[in-house]
C-alpha positions as CSV (number, residue, x, y, z in Angstrom):
1,M,15.6,19.4,9.7
2,P,12.4,17.4,9.6
3,V,11.8,14.2,7.8
4,T,8.7,14.8,5.1
5,R,8.2,11.4,3.3
6,L,9.3,7.7,2.9
7,N,11.5,7.9,-0.4
8,H,11.6,4.2,-1.1
9,A,11.4,0.7,0.9
10,V,13.9,-2.3,0.2
11,L,12.6,-5.8,0.9
12,Y,14.8,-9.2,0.9
13,V,12.7,-11.7,-1.0
14,R,13.4,-15.2,-2.2
15,N,13.2,-14.6,-6.1
16,V,13.3,-11.6,-7.1
17,E,12.0,-12.0,-10.7
18,A,9.1,-13.7,-8.9
19,S,8.5,-10.7,-6.6
20,A,9.2,-8.0,-9.3
21,T,6.4,-9.7,-11.5
22,F,4.0,-9.4,-8.5
23,Y,4.6,-5.7,-7.9
24,Q,4.5,-5.1,-11.6
25,D,1.7,-7.0,-12.4
26,V,-0.8,-6.3,-9.6
27,L,0.6,-2.7,-8.3
28,G,1.6,-1.1,-11.5
29,F,5.0,-1.0,-10.4
30,R,8.0,-0.7,-13.3
31,T,11.7,-2.1,-13.3
32,V,13.8,0.9,-13.7
33,M,17.4,-0.6,-13.1
34,A,18.1,-4.1,-12.7
35,M,21.4,-6.6,-11.7
36,P,21.7,-10.0,-11.0
37,G,19.7,-10.9,-8.1
38,A,18.4,-7.3,-7.5
39,R,15.5,-5.0,-8.7
40,F,14.5,-1.3,-8.4
41,L,10.9,-0.6,-9.0
42,Q,9.0,2.8,-9.2
43,A,5.2,3.2,-8.5
44,G,2.9,4.5,-11.5
45,G,2.9,7.7,-10.6
46,S,5.8,8.3,-8.9
47,N,8.7,10.5,-9.9
48,N,11.2,8.9,-7.2
49,D,14.5,7.1,-8.5
50,H,12.8,4.1,-7.5
51,D,10.1,3.3,-4.6
52,L,10.8,-0.4,-4.1
53,G,14.6,-2.2,-4.2
54,L,14.1,-5.9,-4.1
55,F,17.1,-8.2,-2.8
56,E,17.3,-11.6,-3.6
57,I,18.7,-14.1,-0.8
58,G,17.6,-17.6,-2.0
59,A,14.2,-20.2,-1.8
60,S,15.4,-21.4,1.6
61,A,15.0,-17.9,3.4
62,N,13.3,-18.2,6.3
63,D,9.5,-16.1,6.8
64,S,10.1,-13.2,8.6
65,G,9.0,-14.0,11.9
66,A,8.4,-10.1,12.7
67,G,5.3,-9.3,15.0
68,R,5.3,-13.1,16.0
69,T,8.9,-13.9,17.1
70,S,10.7,-10.9,16.7
71,V,10.7,-7.1,16.4
72,G,10.4,-5.7,12.8
73,L,8.8,-4.1,10.1
74,Y,4.8,-4.9,10.2
75,H,3.9,-3.3,6.3
76,L,4.3,-0.6,4.1
77,A,1.6,1.1,2.9
78,W,0.8,2.4,-0.3
79,E,-1.6,5.3,-1.5
80,V,-3.9,5.3,-4.5
81,D,-5.1,8.6,-5.7
82,T,-9.1,7.7,-6.0
83,L,-11.4,5.5,-4.6
84,E,-11.9,3.6,-8.2
85,E,-8.4,3.2,-8.6
86,L,-8.7,1.3,-5.0
87,E,-11.2,-0.8,-6.5
88,Q,-9.6,-1.5,-9.1
89,T,-6.5,-2.7,-7.0
90,A,-8.6,-4.9,-5.1
91,A,-9.7,-6.8,-8.2
92,R,-6.1,-7.2,-8.8
93,L,-4.7,-8.3,-5.2
94,T,-7.7,-10.9,-5.1
95,A,-7.2,-12.1,-8.7
96,A,-3.9,-12.8,-7.4
97,G,-4.5,-14.5,-4.5
98,A,-3.0,-11.7,-2.2
99,A,-5.8,-10.0,-0.5
100,V,-5.6,-10.6,3.2
101,G,-8.4,-7.8,4.4
102,A,-10.1,-4.5,4.0
103,S,-10.6,-1.9,6.7
104,D,-12.0,1.6,7.4
105,H,-10.2,3.8,9.9
106,G,-12.4,6.6,9.1
107,T,-9.8,9.2,7.5
108,T,-8.1,6.1,5.3
109,K,-9.5,3.1,3.1
110,A,-7.3,0.2,3.2
111,L,-6.8,-2.7,1.7
112,Y,-4.2,-5.1,2.8
113,A,-2.1,-8.2,1.2
114,K,0.7,-10.1,1.0
115,D,3.2,-10.6,-1.9
116,P,5.1,-13.9,-2.7
117,D,7.0,-14.3,0.2
118,G,4.3,-13.6,2.6
119,I,5.4,-9.3,3.5
120,E,2.3,-7.7,4.0
121,F,1.4,-4.6,2.4
122,E,-1.8,-2.3,2.4
123,V,-3.1,0.1,-0.3
124,S,-5.0,3.1,0.7
125,W,-6.9,6.0,-0.6
126,L,-7.2,8.9,2.1
127,V,-10.0,11.3,2.9
128,P,-9.2,14.7,1.3
129,A,-9.1,17.4,4.5
130,D,-11.9,19.5,3.4
131,L,-13.9,16.5,3.2
132,I,-13.1,15.6,6.4
133,T,-16.0,15.7,8.8
134,P,-16.7,14.5,12.8
135,D,-17.9,11.6,12.2
136,V,-14.8,10.6,9.8
137,L,-12.8,11.6,12.6
138,E,-14.2,9.6,15.2
139,G,-13.5,6.5,12.6
140,R,-10.2,7.0,13.4
141,A,-10.5,5.5,17.0
142,R,-11.8,2.4,15.6
143,I,-11.5,-0.3,12.7
144,D,-14.9,-0.8,10.4
145,R,-15.3,-3.2,7.6
146,L,-14.5,-1.3,4.1
147,D,-17.7,-0.9,2.1
148,L,-16.0,0.6,-1.1
149,A,-19.6,0.9,-2.6
150,A,-20.5,3.4,0.1
151,E,-17.6,5.1,0.1
152,K,-17.6,5.7,-3.6
153,E,-20.9,6.9,-3.2
154,R,-20.4,9.4,-0.4
155,Y,-16.8,10.9,-1.8
156,G,-17.0,10.0,-5.4
157,A,-15.4,7.2,-7.4
158,A,-12.7,9.8,-9.1
159,T,-12.4,12.3,-6.1
160,R,-8.5,12.7,-5.5
161,G,-7.3,11.5,-2.5
162,G,-5.3,13.3,0.3
163,I,-1.7,12.9,0.1
164,G,-0.1,11.6,3.2
165,I,-1.9,11.7,6.7
166,S,-5.3,13.9,5.9
167,T,-6.2,16.1,9.0
168,P,-8.9,18.5,8.7
169,T,-8.7,21.8,7.4
170,G,-7.8,24.5,10.5
171,V,-6.9,21.6,12.8
């Protein structure tokens, strides 16, 4: 029985209120259940019971050493439907002081940011399978600077992205 998708992620955070507010204000999540020290959030376009669980462990918690001094999760990646939504997200991340980068991975156009606890995440738009060309596939072998204006011109600001990992039709 194969796994088909990630249903939700759970993060330990210093302050559940601050983290919930960040994910709500910046990424449009909404609280679907709350209890002392915990929040369960659902993404705006999701029908999951919840997409993100937040558990408070207190202000004295250390930063994660994952990737520097220990193994652990590097980042979560959230998808948006259109390049216009990706551009709007970039503006919200920048305004919140959370943006840390933007990359073109060929089939994926990605923004990178950090939440109030420094936990990194990605927000991406995936090239639809029927629009993947050989040059787009070649782009998967490198990381280029993301030029959102050029991508909107190429694919259209309102073109719905692929779902999951985009692969060209017939491959």
